[in-house]
N, C-alpha and C positions, 0 to 999 in steps of 0.2 A: 243230487238229482241230475239226471242227464239233460243236456240241452235238447230242444225239440228237433233240431236238424239231425243229430246223432240218432235219436229215437226213430225218426222217419226213415233213416237209412237202414236201421236194423229191421224195421217193419217191412220195408221193401225187399230186403234180402231174404227174410224168413218167408214172406209170401211167395216169392219165386221158388225157394227151396221146397216149400210145402206142395206147391203145384206139381213140381217135377216128381216128387216122391209119390204123390197121390196118383199121378198118371202111370207111374211105373209099377207101384205096389198095390194100388187100390185106395179108394177114399176111406175105407174103414180099417186099413192096416194100422197097427199100433203106432208105427212111426208117423203116419199121417195125422193121426189123432193127437199124438204128443206135440207135433209141430203146430197144429191148429190151436191147441190149448196155450202154448207159449206165445203164439201170435195174438190170441185173445188178450192175454195178460199185457203185452206191449201196447196193444190198441187201447185198452182201458187206462193204462198209465198215461198215454199220450192225451186222451180225452180229458182226464182229470187235470192235466197240466195246462190246458188251454183256459184262458180267462173266459168266463161265461158272460153273456149279455147282462144278466141280473147283477153279477158281481161288479161289472164295470159301471153300471148305473148307480149302484149303491156307493161306490167309491166317488163317483162324480157328485152325487148329492151331498156326501160328507164334506168334500172339498168346497163345494158351493156354500154349504152351511157355515163352514169355518171362516170363509172369506166374509160372509155377511155379518157374522158375529165378531169379527176382528181377531179370531183365534189364529195364532200362528203355530205351525208345526215345528217342533224342535228338530234340529239336524245334528 
């Protein structure tokens, strides 16, 4: 999986490219639509890679519970 910085750089590059193409060829041109779909895919990948608040809270509760019960994690 790509690191988030690399993904953000690709997103920014593609966003700029899509804007230029859309202004030059039109927002409904096949190239604009293709770039937009590719950008959507990268944005979805980036969002899925970010830890969510619920996932963080769940991990914190599990760690807290393990500490209270004396369970140690293997390394």
